[in-house]
C-alpha positions in Angstrom: 70.8 132.3 72.2 73.5 134.9 72.7 74.5 133.2 76.1 74.6 129.8 74.2 77.1 131.2 71.6 79.3 132.8 74.4 79.4 129.6 76.3 80.4 127.7 73.3 83.1 130.2 72.3 84.3 130.1 75.8 84.5 126.3 76.0 86.2 126.0 72.6 89.3 128.6 73.5 89.4 126.6 76.8 89.7 123.6 74.9 92.5 124.6 72.7 94.7 126.0 75.6 94.1 123.0 77.7 95.4 120.7 75.3 98.7 122.7 75.1 99.7 122.6 78.8 99.6 119.6 81.2 98.1 120.5 84.5 99.4 119.3 88.2 95.9 119.1 89.5 93.7 115.9 89.1 90.3 116.0 87.5 88.8 115.7 90.9 90.5 118.7 92.0 89.5 120.7 89.1 86.1 119.8 88.6 84.6 122.2 91.5 86.1 125.3 89.6 84.7 124.4 86.3 81.4 123.0 88.1 80.0 124.2 91.2 82.2 127.1 91.8 81.3 128.7 88.5 77.7 128.3 88.8 75.5 131.6 88.6 75.2 133.7 91.8 72.6 136.4 91.6 74.4 139.9 91.4 74.3 142.7 93.9 75.8 145.9 95.0 79.0 145.1 97.4 79.5 148.5 98.4 79.6 152.0 97.2 79.9 151.8 93.1 81.4 148.2 93.3 79.1 145.3 92.4 79.5 141.3 92.5 79.1 140.0 89.2 80.7 136.5 89.8 79.9 132.9 90.5 79.1 130.8 93.4 82.6 130.5 94.5 84.7 132.7 92.0 84.8 136.4 92.2 84.1 138.8 89.4 83.6 142.4 90.6 82.0 145.6 88.5 83.3 148.9 89.3 80.7 151.4 87.7 81.5 155.0 86.8 79.8 157.8 84.6 82.5 157.2 82.0 82.2 153.4 81.9 83.3 150.5 83.9 85.8 148.5 85.3 85.8 144.8 85.4 88.1 143.0 87.8 88.5 139.1 87.0 86.8 137.2 84.6 86.6 133.8 86.1 86.9 130.5 84.3 85.4 129.9 80.6 82.3 128.7 81.9 81.8 132.0 83.7 81.7 134.4 80.6 77.8 134.0 80.3 77.3 134.4 84.0 79.3 137.7 84.2 77.5 138.9 81.1 74.2 138.2 82.4 74.9 139.6 85.9 75.8 142.8 84.4 72.6 143.1 82.4 70.6 141.9 85.4 71.9 144.9 87.3 71.2 147.3 84.7 74.5 148.1 83.0 75.8 147.1 79.7 78.9 144.9 79.0 79.7 147.2 76.2 80.4 150.0 78.7 83.0 148.2 80.4 86.1 150.1 79.7 88.9 148.5 81.5 89.6 144.9 82.4 91.9 144.1 85.4 92.9 140.8 87.4 93.8 139.7 90.8 96.3 136.9 89.5 96.8 134.9 86.3 95.4 131.8 87.2 92.7 129.9 84.9 89.8 130.2 87.4 90.4 134.2 87.5 91.5 135.1 84.0 90.1 132.1 81.8 87.5 134.3 80.3 89.6 137.3 79.7 89.9 136.6 76.0 86.2 136.4 75.5 85.2 139.3 77.4 87.9 141.4 75.9 86.5 140.7 72.4 82.9 141.2 73.9 83.7 144.6 75.4 86.6 146.0 73.6 88.2 146.8 77.1 91.6 147.8 77.5 93.4 145.0 79.6 95.7 146.0 82.2 98.1 143.9 84.6 101.3 144.2 86.5 104.0 142.9 84.4 104.7 139.4 85.6 100.9 138.5 85.2 100.9 140.5 82.0 103.3 138.3 80.5 101.2 135.1 81.6 97.9 136.7 80.0 99.7 137.2 76.7 101.2 133.7 76.8 98.1 132.4 77.6 100.1 130.0 80.1 100.1 129.7 83.9 103.7 131.3 84.7 103.0 130.8 88.8 104.6 128.2 90.8 101.3 126.3 90.3 101.8 125.9 86.5 98.3 124.7 85.9 96.2 125.1 82.9 96.4 127.9 80.5 93.6 130.0 78.7 93.0 131.9 75.3 96.0 134.6 75.1 94.7 138.3 75.3 96.9 141.5 74.5 97.7 143.5 77.6 97.2 147.2 76.6 99.0 148.9 79.8 101.7 147.1 81.9 101.5 148.3 85.3 104.0 148.7 88.3 103.5 148.4 91.9 101.6 151.4 93.1 100.1 152.5 89.7 96.6 153.9 89.5 93.9 153.3 87.1 91.5 156.1 87.0 88.1 156.2 85.3 85.2 158.2 85.7 86.3 159.7 89.1 87.2 156.1 90.4 90.9 155.4 91.3 92.1 151.7 91.9 95.7 151.3 93.1 97.7 148.4 92.3 99.5 146.7 95.0 101.9 143.9 93.9 101.7 141.1 96.0 104.0 138.1 94.7 103.9 134.6 95.9 100.4 132.8 94.8 101.4 134.2 91.1 104.6 136.3 90.3 102.2 139.5 89.4 99.4 138.9 92.0 97.8 142.4 92.6 95.8 143.7 95.5 93.2 146.5 94.0 92.5 149.0 96.6 90.2 151.9 96.6 88.1 154.1 98.6 84.0 154.5 97.8 81.5 156.7 99.4 78.5 154.6 100.8 75.5 155.9 103.0 77.3 158.7 104.0 80.5 156.8 104.9 83.8 156.5 103.2 84.9 152.7 103.0 88.4 151.7 102.1 88.1 148.7 100.1 90.7 145.8 99.2 89.8 143.4 96.6 92.3 140.6 97.6 93.2 137.3 95.6 96.9 136.8 96.4 97.4 134.0 98.9 100.2 131.9 99.6 101.6 129.2 96.8 99.1 126.6 96.1 98.8 123.5 98.0 101.2 120.9 96.8 103.6 123.3 95.4 107.1 122.8 96.6 108.1 126.1 98.4 111.5 125.5 99.7 114.2 125.3 97.2 111.7 125.9 94.3 114.0 125.6 91.3 111.7 127.9 89.2 110.9 130.3 91.9 114.1 130.2 94.4 113.0 133.3 96.3 109.4 131.9 96.6 109.5 131.8 100.4 111.0 135.4 100.9 108.5 137.0 98.2 105.6 135.3 100.0 106.7 136.5 103.5 107.6 139.9 102.0 103.9 139.9 100.7 102.4 139.4 104.2 104.6 142.5 105.5 103.5 144.6 102.9 99.7 143.8 102.9 99.6 144.4 106.6 100.2 148.2 105.9 96.9 148.2 104.5 93.8 149.0 106.7 90.7 148.1 104.5 87.3 148.5 106.1 86.1 146.1 103.8 87.9 143.1 101.8 86.7 140.6 99.5 88.6 137.4 98.1 88.9 135.5 95.0 86.7 132.6 96.5 84.0 134.2 98.6 81.9 131.6 99.8 83.1 131.4 103.4 83.4 135.2 103.6 80.0 135.9 102.1 78.1 133.2 104.0 75.1 134.5 105.9 75.6 138.1 104.4 74.7 137.9 101.0 70.8 138.7 101.4 72.2 141.4 104.1 74.1 143.0 101.5 71.3 142.8 99.0 69.0 144.8 101.7 71.6 147.4 102.0 72.4 146.6 105.7 74.3 149.3 107.7 76.8 148.8 109.3 78.1 147.1 106.4 77.9 143.1 106.8 81.6 142.9 105.7 82.8 145.6 107.8 85.3 144.2 110.0 88.3 146.4 110.9 90.4 143.7 112.3 89.4 140.9 109.9 92.1 142.0 107.4 94.7 141.4 110.0 93.4 138.1 111.2 93.1 136.7 107.9 96.8 137.7 107.3 98.3 136.4 110.5 96.4 133.1 110.1 97.7 132.5 106.6 101.3 133.4 107.7 101.3 131.1 110.4 100.3 128.2 108.3 102.7 129.0 105.7 105.6 129.2 108.1 104.5 125.8 109.5 104.5 124.6 105.9 107.9 125.9 105.0 109.3 124.6 108.5 107.7 121.0 107.5 109.5 121.3 104.0 112.9 122.3 105.6 112.7 119.2 108.0 111.6 116.8 105.6 114.5 117.8 103.5 117.4 117.7 106.5 119.7 115.0 106.5 118.9 111.6 108.6 115.2 111.7 107.5 
């Protein structure tokens, strides 16, 4: 019954904000996020004290400490009972979540923030540009998609700020482009006698369909996105995870659950390869937009 009440409240909150904000996505484009992407995934220990508590293809991570826990991303409104159930399946209590963070302010990553904050009493923290979106309940990114129930931000962060709890340190790396306050969270965790550097990543390029060249709302969008690529190359994570992890996790979840070492996600070259591929595609997109806008076309 508790799960049913949470889901009902989440849908009610979502209905309020959705009616107030028109989305550029079609119902067909949005359906997977509110449907199969948000379906439950069995939780598991990712690495060290970091656990995956998200859905089939939308991430949420629980970072556990002796002084309480940190939750990174709350997913869609449909995921509130999913995350709550997954935290409890792992033997933790959602009431011990002290801090809530986000990778970026889009409906499929912060849609459950208000419900989870009410459930946990956790302090919400975010980099300023996305903090403004969280408090407004509006997508203030180039996508400008559906909104969410507004949530008060208790601590406004800057690039490089650290979030500390129970001996764990998470560092905020500001990576604008996908959203103005997109944040990569980095940390180091001990695991089976090895220290792993970890990046929790959700900061890709502006969404498909968004005009990037000469965007009136975000005139520096191209430069900001390219600068983010250069900045993120400075990171050298042993393990990284993404906001939509289905492809990254394919064939590896059972191995992670079994505690296989070397770690199934260990790929020292994977981070640079992912960034390089993404930048190549983004530059092609920019070139195509500029070509289509040139005189004589």
